N, C-alpha and C positions, 0 to 999 in steps of 0.2 A: 532358482531365484526367478520370481515373476518380474518382468520388466514394467517399469512405471510408464503409463501412457504419456504421450506428448502433451505438454502444457505450455501455452503461451502466456507469460506474465507481462502485464502492462501496468505501469505506474499511472495514476490519475494525472490529468492535465494540470498545468500550473494554476495556482491560486494567487490572489493578491497577497495572502499571508506568506506563501512561499517567497514571493518577490521581496517582501519587506522583512523577512527573517523573523516572523512572528511564530511562536510555537503553536502548531495546530493540534497535534495529537488526535483526539477523538472529537474535537469541535467540528460542527457540521458546516463547512465552508463551500461555497460555489467555486467552480473554475472560472478563470478570467478569459478574455478574448484570446490570449496566447494559448491557454489551456484548451480552448475550443478548437483552435487550429491544430494543436498537437493531436487531439483526439481524432479529428477528421483525417489527418495524415496517417495515423495508426490504422484507422478503418480502411483507408485506401490500400495501405500496404498489406493488411490481412486479406482483403478481397483479392489482391493480386496473387498472394501465396496460397490461399485456401479456397478460392472460388466461392461457392455458396456455403462453405463450411458445414456441409451435410455431415451429420453424425457427431458434431462437436457440441459439448455442453458449454454454456456461458454462465459465469458466476462473478459477482462483484461484492466488495464490502458494501454494507448498507448506507454508508455516508454519502451525502449529496455529490461530492466531488468525484467519487468513483462511479456512482450511478449515472451521472451526466456524461462522464467519459465513456462508459459502456454504451449508453444510448446513442451517442454520436457515432461511435465505432460501428454499432449494428446498423444504424441508418446508412452510413457510407458503404456498408457491405450489401445493402439492399435487403436487409432483414428487418423483421418487426422489432422496433427499438425497445419494446418492453418485454420481449420474450427471453428473459434470463432470470436467474435466481440470485438472492443475496445470502451471505453467510456472515454472521457476527464474528466468527473466528478470523476473518480477513480484515477486521478493523485495525487501524493504526495503533501503535503502542499508546497507552494512556500515560500522559506526562503529568497527571495530577494537578497540583497547584500551579504548575508552570504554563498550562494551556492558556493561550491568549496573551501571554507576555512576550515582549521583544527580547531576542537573544542578547542584544547589546545591554539591555537593562539587567538581565540575569547575570551577565559577566561583570557588570559594575557593582551590583548590589550583593550578589551571592558568590563572590569569587572563590571562596574556599570550597563551596559545594560544586561549583563548575570544575574546579581543579580535581576534586575527588572523582567526579564523573569521568574526566579525561583519563584518569589513571586506571579505571576499571569500567569502561562504558558498557560492557556486556552485562555485568551484574548490578550496575547502579540503579537504584530506585529513586526517582525524584520525590520530593516531599508531596504528601497528599494521600488521602485515604484509599483511593482506587488506583494509584499510580503503579506502573509496571516497569520492570527491567526488560531489556531486549531478550534475556534468557527466558523470562516468563512469557513474553510474546511468542518466542520460538515454540513453546509448548502448544499454544493455540494454533499457530500456523501448521505445525507438524501434525496435529490432530486432523486438521482439514486435509492436508496433503495425503495422509495415510488412507483417507476415505475416497480419494479420487480413483475411479475405475475406468474412466473414459477420456478420450482426448478432449481438451478443455481450453477455453480462452478465459483468463482470469484478470480482472482489473482490481488492483489493490494499491497499497501504499509503499513508500520507500522503506519504512521500517520492516514491513513484512517481507519485502524482497531481500533486505539485508539479512534477515534471519534465515531465509532460504539459502543464501550463499553460505552461511555457517552450517546449516543442517545438511545440505546436500554437498556443498563444495569443500567443507571442512576448513573454511576460512576462519580467522580468529574472532570475527564479530566486530572488529574495530574498523574494518574497511568501509 
């Protein structure tokens, strides 16, 4: 059995939409001031742990919130902020027609659908043409993970990290 290289997974910094509980999914949202401070703190911690991070690959989802988080991390580490790659497979789950809506509105207007999601969150696909379940997302993320051959710093999304818990940790997917 070949050992998987060390990967540091970092969730993007907070956005105004996180704070207001608006469904982001693949909407391209910037991080807020708190998110910037979080990214800076992560950069400081990584620098303390990894030094110059020589030999590490750096990869992020192509969405602005992950790219800005990565660039702030790399700046705090004393690295060229733009010297990293992006990978579409690390994008957040696509919430289809729900993207941009407030969770409180979804709960009020689509109670039956929200209840259905709560009963089977892992396999539930929101309404919308390109929407995905967390199970579908896990296929994308697993495809990326299977190709990692070097120690890596990865900035991605909460949904992607949740699927990693399921894929690697054999958690149920509802945590």
